[in-house]
C-alpha positions in Angstrom: -61.2 -87.6 0.3 -64.1 -86.4 -1.9 -66.8 -88.9 -2.9 -68.2 -88.8 -6.5 -71.8 -89.9 -6.9 -72.5 -90.6 -10.6 -76.1 -90.3 -11.7 -77.7 -92.2 -14.6 -80.9 -91.4 -16.3 -83.0 -93.6 -13.9 -81.4 -92.0 -10.8 -82.7 -88.6 -11.8 -86.2 -90.0 -11.3 -85.5 -91.6 -8.0 -84.3 -88.7 -5.7 -86.3 -88.5 -2.5 -86.3 -86.8 0.9 -86.9 -88.4 4.3 -86.8 -87.6 8.0 -85.5 -90.1 10.5 -86.1 -89.5 14.2 -83.9 -92.4 15.0 -81.0 -90.9 12.9 -81.6 -87.6 14.6 -81.4 -89.3 18.0 -78.0 -90.8 17.2 -76.7 -87.5 15.8 -77.8 -85.8 19.0 -75.8 -88.3 21.0 -72.8 -87.6 18.9 -73.2 -83.9 19.4 -72.8 -84.4 23.2 -69.2 -85.4 22.6 -68.2 -82.6 20.2 -69.6 -79.5 21.8 -66.8 -77.2 20.5 -68.2 -77.7 16.9 -71.8 -77.1 17.7 -72.2 -73.6 19.1 -75.7 -73.4 17.7 -76.8 -76.1 20.1 -75.3 -74.7 23.3 -78.8 -73.6 24.6 -80.0 -77.1 24.1 -77.0 -78.7 25.7 -77.4 -76.5 28.8 -81.1 -77.3 29.0 -80.7 -81.1 28.9 -77.9 -81.2 31.4 -80.2 -82.6 34.1 -81.6 -85.3 31.8 -78.1 -86.5 31.1 -77.3 -87.1 34.7 -78.9 -90.5 34.7 -78.3 -91.4 31.1 -75.4 -93.9 30.5 -74.4 -93.6 26.8 -71.1 -95.3 27.0 -72.0 -98.5 25.1 -73.7 -96.4 22.3 -70.7 -94.1 22.1 -68.4 -97.1 21.8 -69.9 -97.7 18.3 -69.7 -94.1 17.2 -65.9 -93.8 16.6 -64.6 -90.3 16.0 -63.0 -88.9 12.8 -65.4 -90.6 10.4 -65.0 -94.1 11.6 -67.6 -96.8 10.8 -70.9 -96.8 12.7 -72.8 -100.1 12.5 -75.7 -99.9 10.0 -78.1 -101.8 12.3 -78.2 -98.7 14.6 -80.3 -97.0 11.9 -81.9 -98.8 9.0 -82.4 -96.7 5.9 -85.8 -94.9 6.1 -88.3 -96.7 3.9 -91.0 -93.9 4.1 -90.6 -90.1 4.1 -91.7 -89.7 7.7 -91.3 -92.7 9.9 -92.1 -92.7 13.6 -89.4 -93.2 16.1 -91.3 -96.3 17.4 -91.4 -98.0 14.0 -87.7 -97.3 13.4 -86.7 -98.6 16.8 -88.6 -101.8 16.2 -86.7 -102.3 12.9 -83.5 -101.8 14.9 -84.5 -104.4 17.5 -85.3 -106.9 14.7 -81.8 -106.8 13.2 -80.0 -110.0 12.4 -77.5 -110.7 15.3 -74.9 -112.3 13.0 -74.9 -109.3 10.7 -74.9 -107.0 13.7 -71.8 -108.8 15.2 -69.9 -108.3 11.9 -70.8 -104.6 11.9 -69.9 -104.1 15.5 -66.5 -105.8 14.9 -65.8 -103.4 12.0 -66.8 -100.4 14.1 -64.7 -101.5 17.1 -61.7 -101.9 14.9 -61.8 -98.1 14.2 -60.8 -97.4 17.9 -57.7 -99.0 19.3 -58.4 -101.2 22.2 -62.2 -101.0 21.9 -62.7 -104.6 20.9 -60.8 -105.8 24.0 -62.7 -103.5 26.4 -65.3 -105.0 28.7 -68.1 -103.5 26.7 -66.6 -104.5 23.4 -66.1 -108.1 24.5 -69.6 -108.3 25.9 -71.1 -107.0 22.6 -69.1 -109.5 20.4 -69.8 -112.4 22.8 -73.6 -111.9 22.7 -74.5 -109.7 19.7 -78.3 -110.4 20.1 -78.3 -109.0 23.7 -76.1 -106.1 22.6 -78.6 -105.1 19.9 -81.4 -105.0 22.5 -79.2 -103.0 25.0 -78.3 -100.5 22.3 -81.9 -100.2 21.3 -82.8 -99.6 25.0 -80.2 -96.9 25.3 -81.4 -95.3 22.1 -85.0 -95.2 23.4 -83.9 -93.6 26.6 -81.8 -91.0 24.7 -84.8 -90.2 22.5 -87.0 -89.6 25.4 -84.5 -87.5 27.3 -82.9 -85.5 24.5 -85.3 -85.2 21.6 -88.9 -86.2 22.3 -89.8 -83.0 24.3 -88.6 -80.9 21.3 -89.5 -83.1 18.4 -92.5 -81.0 17.2 -90.1 -78.0 16.9 -87.4 -80.1 15.2 -89.9 -81.8 12.9 -91.2 -78.4 11.8 -87.7 -77.3 10.9 -87.0 -80.4 8.9 -90.3 -80.3 7.2 -89.8 -76.7 6.2 -86.4 -77.5 4.8 -87.8 -80.3 2.7 -90.6 -78.0 1.4 -88.0 -75.4 0.4 -85.7 -77.9 -1.2 -88.6 -79.5 -3.1 -89.5 -76.2 -4.6 -85.9 -75.7 -5.7 -85.9 -79.1 -7.3 -89.2 -78.3 -9.1 -88.0 -74.9 -10.3 -84.5 -75.7 -11.4 -83.8 -79.4 -11.1 -80.8 -80.9 -9.4 -78.5 -78.1 -10.4 -80.6 -75.6 -8.5 -81.0 -78.0 -5.6 -77.4 -78.7 -5.1 -76.2 -75.1 -5.7 -76.7 -74.1 -2.0 -77.5 -77.3 -0.2 -74.1 -77.3 1.4 -70.6 -75.8 0.6 -69.2 -79.4 0.5 -71.4 -80.4 -2.5 -70.7 -79.7 -6.1 -72.8 -80.7 -9.1 -71.3 -81.0 -12.6 -71.8 -83.3 -15.6 -74.2 -85.7 -13.9 -71.9 -86.2 -10.9 -72.4 -85.0 -7.3 -69.1 -84.5 -5.5 -69.4 -84.7 -1.7 -66.6 -83.5 0.6 -67.4 -85.6 3.7 -65.5 -86.5 6.9 -63.9 -90.0 6.9 -62.7 -92.0 4.0 -65.6 -93.1 1.8 -64.9 -94.8 -1.5 -63.7 -92.3 -4.1 -66.6 -93.2 -6.5 -70.1 -94.6 -6.1 -72.4 -95.5 -9.0 -76.0 -94.9 -8.2 -77.0 -97.7 -10.6 -80.6 -96.7 -10.8 -81.1 -96.5 -7.0 -81.4 -92.7 -7.0 -80.4 -90.5 -4.0 -81.9 -90.2 -0.6 -81.6 -86.7 0.9 -82.0 -86.3 4.7 -82.0 -82.9 6.3 -80.5 -82.9 9.8 -80.5 -80.7 12.9 -77.3 -82.0 14.4 -75.0 -82.9 11.5 -73.8 -79.2 11.1 -71.2 -78.2 10.0 -70.6 -81.4 8.0 -72.3 -83.2 5.2 -72.3 -87.0 5.4 -72.4 -89.6 2.7 -70.7 -92.9 1.7 -73.4 -95.3 3.0 -73.2 -98.9 2.0 -76.1 -101.3 1.1 -78.8 -101.8 2.3 -78.7 -98.0 2.3 -79.7 -96.2 -0.8 -77.0 -93.7 -1.8 -77.6 -91.0 0.8 -76.6 -87.5 1.6 -77.3 -86.1 5.1 -77.0 -82.3 5.2 -77.7 -79.5 7.7 -81.2 -78.2 7.6 -81.9 -74.5 7.0 -82.6 -72.4 10.1 -80.6 -74.4 12.6 -78.9 -71.2 13.8 -82.2 -69.9 15.2 -83.6 -73.2 16.4 -82.9 -72.9 20.1 -83.0 -69.1 20.4 -85.4 -67.8 23.0 -87.4 -64.7 22.3 -85.4 -61.6 23.1 -86.7 -58.9 25.4 -89.4 -57.0 23.6 -89.5 -59.4 20.6 -93.1 -60.3 21.2 -94.3 -56.7 21.2 -92.2 -56.0 18.1 -93.7 -59.0 16.3 -97.2 -57.7 17.1 -96.4 -54.3 15.7 -95.0 -55.9 12.6 -97.7 -58.5 11.9 -100.7 -57.5 14.0 -101.8 -59.3 17.1 -103.7 -62.2 15.5 -101.0 -63.1 12.9 -98.2 -62.8 15.5 -100.2 -65.1 17.8 -100.8 -67.7 15.1 -97.1 -67.6 14.0 -95.9 -68.1 17.6 -98.5 -70.8 18.2 -97.2 -73.0 15.3 -94.5 -74.8 17.2 -95.9 -77.9 15.5 -98.0 -78.3 12.4 -101.7 -77.4 12.8 -104.8 -77.1 10.6 -107.0 -74.0 10.1 -109.7 -75.5 12.2 -107.4 -76.3 15.1 -105.9 -72.8 15.1 -109.4 -71.2 14.9 -110.4 -73.2 18.0 -107.3 -72.3 20.0 -107.5 -68.6 19.2 -111.3 -68.1 19.3 -111.3 -66.8 15.7 -113.5 -67.7 12.7 -112.0 -70.2 10.4 -112.3 -67.8 7.5 -110.3 -65.2 9.5 -107.6 -67.7 10.4 -107.4 -68.8 6.7 -106.8 -65.2 5.6 -104.1 -64.7 8.2 -102.4 -68.0 7.2 -102.5 -67.0 3.5 -100.7 -63.7 4.3 -98.1 -65.5 6.5 -97.5 -68.1 3.8 -97.2 -65.5 1.1 -94.6 -63.7 3.2 -92.5 -66.9 3.4 -93.1 -67.4 7.1 -95.2 -70.6 6.7 -95.5 -73.6 4.5 -98.3 -76.0 4.0 -98.8 -79.7 3.2 -101.8 -81.9 2.8 -102.2 -84.8 5.3 -105.3 -86.8 4.5 -108.2 -84.5 4.4 -106.4 -81.7 6.2 -104.0 -79.0 5.2 -101.3 -78.5 7.9 -99.4 -75.3 8.3 -96.0 -75.0 9.8 -93.3 -72.4 10.1 -90.4 -72.0 7.6 -86.9 -71.4 9.0 -87.6 -67.7 8.5 -90.8 -68.0 10.4 -89.0 -69.9 13.2 -86.3 -67.2 13.4 -88.8 -64.4 13.4 -91.0 -66.0 16.1 -87.8 -66.5 18.2 -86.8 -62.9 17.9 -83.6 -63.7 15.9 -82.0 -60.8 14.1 -81.9 -61.7 10.4 -78.5 -62.1 8.8 -77.7 -59.2 6.5 -75.6 -59.7 3.4 -72.4 -57.8 3.5 
């Protein structure tokens, strides 16, 4: 059933982006149970096989019903800042109200026949405060095993997507932004129509709350919406460049990249697995800051890097195209 999000004048001024490492962790956990739909992530799934051996996710999976069933809101509070840390988000999860958590758990368990009467389901409902802490513990272990080692790479991809989408918004407004955000989205006459899994309400008035847009590594191929308060109306969509995220450099790719860009530019591009400043890159590569600045300017002009200011520094990071090029991925050709 499509969800229709109706914008008012105030909502147009309150659209924002955010990245949630806690949300990404839970989506990664979901991905483990639907491998047939996530071919892009097969290299990651193979690599984490050993880490999964000692990781019991059964209680967390209990509250992630398939086919669009309800997942408790306390598992992930809505991001209140654009770039929250995992530790801050986990602390908010631990501080959830047990009474509200019990009601949400009961609603989630009702989506799966027999789940409420299972030993794990009964234990959660009998002592919701303890259940919240256990689920937070499992989430923390999942973060450390599944995402933390790769978070700089994932964060760079998500940041690059936000940079690209922000430019679209600045250049052409919401019409331009939603035109290629996801095939399941359509924008017309002040209404965003979202074709999302599950059964959200047919219509949602934004009522001046605006829209929260969250790029995701693991939500592909879906787009997700239909969140209830305290969530701001939200759309979670697949980030650009996911197809090349886990690609390892092909044989000869490094040499080809050097021939294409030159040795120093190729080295800088490949080094940017996480955001870095001109000064840091100059120190790591033994180059003058002025030379690194010139190389970064060329790479940014070619669409391989993006930049953002953080305090007194300007940090550079790879765009999805830069990530794919550094990984040796063959570009998709229109046809």
